[in-house]
N, C-alpha and C positions, 0 to 999 in steps of 0.2 A: 610248391603247396606250403611251403613254409610261412612266407608273408598272408597268403589266403586263410590259413589257419589262425594266425596271430588278430588278422583283421576280423573273423568270425567271432574269437573268442573276445575281443574287445566289445564288439557289437553285443554279444550274448551277456557279457558283464554290466553294459550299459543298461541293456533291458531289465536284468535282475536288480540293478539298483534302482531303476524307476519303479519297479513293482513294489521294493521295499519303502520307497519315498512315499508312494501312493498309499499304502497300507499305514504307514506310519501318520500321514496326515488324517485319515479316517478316524484312526485311534485319538489323536490331538482333538478333533472336533468332538469325538464323543465325550470326551474327559472334559472339554470345556462346556458343553452341555449339562454335565453331572454337576459343575462347578456351579454355573448359573443358577441350577434348580436348588442346590444346596443354599445359595446365598438368599436366594428368596425365600425359603425357609427359616432362615436365620433372622432375616428382616421381619418377617411375620411374628417370630417367637421374641424379638426383642420390643415389638409393638403390645404384645401382650401382656409380656412381664411389664413394662411401663404402665400399660393402665391398670393392671392388677395392683403394683405398688400404689399409684396414685390413688384407687380408691381405698386401700388399706389406710392410707395416711388421712384421706378425708373421714373415714370411719373413727379412726384414733381421735382427730382434733374434735369431732362432734361429741365424743365421751360414750360412756357405757349406757 
């Protein structure tokens, strides 16, 4: 029974490890999606700031 117990223990450990890897993979996918969403938001903010800055400079150049 000693060999059988060790084999069973090894298989159980491998199954647990696979489960942990799968959960970690899902967590990484969610994090990546959040990062991509934030990147898009930053890009939109940058574009708005550039437009507003450009409009302010044009307004300044035209005078009061």
